[in-house]
C-alpha positions as CSV (number, residue, x, y, z in Angstrom):
1,X,3.2,-12.7,5.5
2,X,0.5,-15.1,4.4
3,X,-3.0,-14.0,3.7
4,X,-5.1,-14.4,6.8
5,X,-8.2,-16.7,6.7
6,X,-11.2,-15.5,8.6
7,X,-13.3,-18.1,10.4
8,X,-15.8,-18.2,7.5
9,X,-13.1,-19.7,5.2
10,X,-12.9,-16.8,2.8
11,X,-9.6,-15.1,2.2
12,X,-9.3,-11.5,3.5
13,X,-9.0,-9.0,0.6
14,X,-5.4,-7.8,0.1
15,X,-3.3,-5.6,-2.0
16,X,0.5,-5.9,-2.7
17,X,2.4,-2.9,-1.5
18,X,5.8,-2.1,-2.9
19,X,7.3,0.6,-0.6
20,X,10.5,2.4,-1.7
21,X,13.0,4.4,0.3
22,X,12.1,5.4,3.8
23,X,8.6,4.0,3.4
24,X,9.9,0.5,4.0
25,X,9.8,1.6,7.7
26,X,6.0,1.3,7.6
27,X,5.7,-1.8,5.3
28,X,8.9,-3.7,5.4
29,X,11.0,-4.9,2.5
30,X,10.3,-7.9,0.4
31,X,11.0,-9.0,-3.1
32,X,7.7,-9.0,-4.8
33,X,6.0,-6.7,-2.3
34,X,4.2,-7.1,0.9
35,X,0.6,-8.4,1.0
36,X,-1.6,-6.1,3.2
37,X,-5.3,-6.5,4.0
38,X,-7.6,-3.8,2.8
39,X,-11.2,-2.7,2.9
40,X,-12.4,-2.8,-0.7
41,X,-13.2,0.7,-1.9
42,X,-10.8,2.5,0.5
43,X,-8.8,5.3,-0.9
44,X,-5.1,5.4,-1.0
45,X,-5.1,8.3,1.4
46,X,-7.3,6.5,3.9
47,X,-5.3,3.3,3.6
48,X,-2.1,5.2,4.4
49,X,-3.7,7.1,7.3
50,X,-4.9,3.8,8.9
51,X,-1.4,2.4,8.5
52,X,0.1,5.4,10.3
53,X,1.9,6.7,7.2
54,X,2.1,10.6,7.2
55,X,0.9,12.0,3.9
56,X,4.1,14.1,3.6
57,X,6.2,10.9,3.6
58,X,4.8,9.8,0.2
59,X,5.8,11.7,-2.9
60,X,4.2,9.5,-5.6
61,X,1.6,6.7,-5.8
62,X,1.2,4.2,-8.6
63,X,-1.7,1.7,-8.7
64,X,-1.2,-1.3,-11.1
65,X,1.7,0.6,-12.8
66,X,-0.2,3.8,-13.4
67,X,0.6,7.1,-11.5
68,X,-2.5,8.1,-9.5
69,X,-3.6,10.6,-6.9
70,X,-4.3,9.7,-3.2
71,X,-8.1,9.9,-3.7
72,X,-8.1,6.8,-6.0
73,X,-9.8,3.7,-4.5
74,X,-8.1,0.4,-4.0
75,X,-9.5,-3.0,-5.0
76,X,-8.4,-6.5,-3.9
77,X,-5.5,-7.7,-5.9
78,X,-4.2,-4.2,-6.7
79,X,-0.4,-3.5,-6.7
80,X,0.4,-0.2,-4.9
81,X,3.8,1.4,-5.4
82,X,4.8,4.1,-2.9
83,X,7.7,6.4,-3.4
84,X,9.3,8.6,-0.8
85,X,10.6,12.1,-1.6
86,X,14.4,12.1,-2.4
87,X,16.6,14.6,-0.6
88,X,20.1,15.3,-1.4
89,X,22.7,18.0,-1.8
């Protein structure tokens, strides 16, 4: 999905989401991640809520390669890895 260009000619701020496991249901699957528009300063928790991702569906978050909590804020250009819980028996 290409970055969207608002009418003023400035690119909309985006992050790259790498969703794993069942979380691809919400973001899709693409080598190199999916570009998703954000509001700068939004927390991971608020971002996921606005995308309709239930909090219990995400087991681990990593921003720019570092494990973080859901209250960390996102900035344009960030890489966000989302990992679903693994079940098995």
